[in-house]
C-alpha positions in Angstrom: 156.3 97.9 -5.3 157.1 97.1 -1.7 155.3 94.3 0.2 153.4 96.7 2.4 152.2 98.9 -0.5 151.1 95.7 -2.3 149.1 94.6 0.7 147.5 98.1 1.0 146.5 97.9 -2.7 144.9 94.5 -2.1 143.0 95.9 0.9 141.7 98.8 -1.2 140.5 96.4 -3.9 138.9 94.2 -1.2 137.1 97.2 0.3 136.0 98.4 -3.2 134.6 94.9 -3.9 132.8 94.9 -0.6 131.1 98.2 -1.5 130.1 96.9 -5.0 128.7 93.6 -3.5 126.6 95.6 -1.0 125.3 97.9 -3.8 124.6 95.0 -6.1 122.7 93.1 -3.4 120.4 96.1 -2.9 119.5 96.2 -6.6 116.6 94.0 -7.5 117.9 93.5 -11.1 121.3 92.1 -10.1 122.3 88.7 -11.4 123.1 86.3 -8.5 126.0 84.7 -10.6 127.5 88.2 -10.9 127.4 88.7 -7.1 128.8 85.2 -6.5 131.7 86.0 -8.9 132.4 89.3 -7.0 132.4 87.5 -3.7 134.8 84.9 -5.0 137.2 87.7 -6.1 136.9 89.2 -2.7 137.7 85.9 -1.0 140.7 85.4 -3.3 142.0 88.9 -2.4 141.5 88.2 1.3 143.5 85.0 1.0 146.3 86.8 -0.8 146.4 89.4 2.0 146.5 86.7 4.7 149.3 84.9 2.9 151.4 88.0 2.4 150.7 89.1 6.0 152.2 85.8 7.2 155.2 86.0 4.9 
């Protein structure tokens, strides 16, 4: 997998997590710890994208 395709895949994952977080936040029955874990995953992916973008 090339670097650019890897970064694109990370961006797709980041966007998917954004959509899930938004959906979960609108649901009254969602566990706050679950949302926090999703946001942490999102942040980790964002950091990976930034590191790879600077490489």
